[in-house]
N, C-alpha and C positions, 0 to 999 in steps of 0.2 A: 730718881727712881721712877720707873714707869708706873702709871696707875693700873690697878687691877681692872681688867676689862670684865664685862659681864661673864660670870662663870656659868658654863652650861651645866644644867642639872643632869645627873647620871640617870640612865634609864633602868637602873637596877637598884634594889634596896638591900640592906644588910640586916641580919638578925641581931648581931652584936656589933661592938665598936670595930669598924673595919681597919685593915692594915693600910699603911702607906707603902707602896711598892715602887722602888726606883730601878728603872731599866735605862739602858743607853750604852753608847760606845765606851770602851775603856778610856779612862782619863777625863770623863765628864763630871766626876765628883760624886759618884754614887756612894762610895764608902765614906768619904770625908763628910759629906753632907748628911748621910744617913745616921752616922754616929752622933753628930751634933744635934740633929733634928729629934732623935729619940730622947736625948737628954732634955732638950728644951720642952718637948711635949709630954714628957714623962710616960713614954711608951717604951716597950722593950725593943731590942735591936738584934737582928740576925742577918748574916751574909751567906748567900748560897754557896759561894766559893769556900768559905770557912767550914760549912757543913760537909761539903765534898772532901776537903782535906782531912777533917776530923774522922769521917766515916771510913775513908780509904787508907788513912794513915800515910798519905803521900801528898807531895806538893802538886799543884795544878800543872806546873811546868814539866814535872816528871811524868804525869799521866799523859800529857800531850806527846812527850818525847818517846815514851816506852810503848804506849798503847794506841796513840793517835786521837784525832779530834772526835771521831765517832763514839769511841768509848767514853771520852769526857762528856759529850753531849748526853749520853744515856745516864751517866751518873748525875749530871746536872738536872735532868728531868726527874730523877728519883728525889733529889733534894727539893725541887720545886713542889713535888707532890706532897712532901712532908710540911714544908713551911707554909704552903697555901691553906693548910687547915688551921693555922694559928689565927688569933685575933689580937688586936691592939699592939701590933708590932710595926716597926719600920723595917722593911725587908730590902736589902741591897742585893742585886743579882749580878751575874757575870754579863759581859757585853753581848754575848751571843745567845742569851736565854730566849730571846724573841724569835730565833730561827725555827723553833718548833712551836707551831700554833697552839698546841695543847698546853704548853707552858703558860702562855699569856691567858688562855681561857681559865686555867686553874687559878692563876694569880688574881684574876678579876673576880672570882667567886667570893672572896672575903677581903678584897682590897681595891683601892683606887691606884691605878698605875700611872706613874709620872715618868716620862722619858726625859732624861737630862741630855742636853745636846751642847755642842761646842763646835767651833770652826776647826778644820783640820790643822791649821797652824797652832791654835791653842792646845789641841790634844797633843800634837807633837812636842810642843814646849813642855807640857806636863809629864809625858810618859815616854817620849822618844829615846831617852837615855837608859830606861829601865831594862835590865836583862831578864827579869822574871816574867816578861810578857811574851809568851811563845809565838803569838801571831805576828809580832813586830820584828822577829829575828830574820829580817830580809835585807838584801843589799840597799833598798831604798824604802825606808820606813815611812817617809812622808807619802810616797805614792801608794804604798800599801794602805795607809790610813784613808786616803782619798777614795781608793777603789772599794775598800770594805764599807765605808760610810755610804757610798752610792748603792752598793749591793744590798745593804741592810735597811735603806731608807723606808721601804714599804713595810718592813717588819716593825720598825720603830714607830711607824704611823698608827699601829694598833693600840698604842697607849691612850689612856683617857685624856691626858694633858701633856704638853711638852713645855719644858722650861729651859731656856737658853742660858748656859752658865758662863759663856764667853765674857771675860772682863768683869764678872760679877763677884762680889764678896760672898762668903758663906752666909752671912746675915741676909743679904738680898735674896739669895736663892731659897733659903729656909723660909723667909717671909712669904715669898711667892707660893711655895708649896703648901705651907700651913694655911694661908688665907684661902687658897683654892680648895684645899681639902675640906675645910670647915664649911665653906659656902656650898660646896657640892654635896656634902653628906648630911648637913643639918636640915631637917624638914622645915620648909617655909610655912609660916602661918598664912592662912588665907585672909585676904583683906575684904573679901566679899561679905556683905551682910546676908544673914539668913532670914 
């Protein structure tokens, strides 16, 4: 396992225990890691896609099919607005939540944002066969993944930290996130003498 490099301190502080926010492309492990991480750290868990489905009483794939991506992104922003006001949660988001800069700004207000990443091949292996992923219902899902990753790279770069999940166990990914989270949010004691 790689050693944890020096963790950059965040340039913002939090009034209460901050959230751990997971962003990243579909299939990078946001939901699977998020649920396990919340249990391990005794934090509550919420997924913006679940919030959207509960509030709209419709599946994400139905929203895309019937109303289009623009309507879905509006509903997603409404969900982000609500969950960003929470504290001490692990928040998993949809893969495109970063496409609206306001979403990232709001999530950072009470949280540390981690982008989970993986190679296109790993993502395809994990989700290429799933029919409930509306953006992958194309003739060449692998090419779609590559194109979307390239198009979204600058948006994912807005995260505070990036964790590559390719070939990693849940335990390795969770350790990286929790170690980074605690190093970044726990105030350091000054070693200077007064």
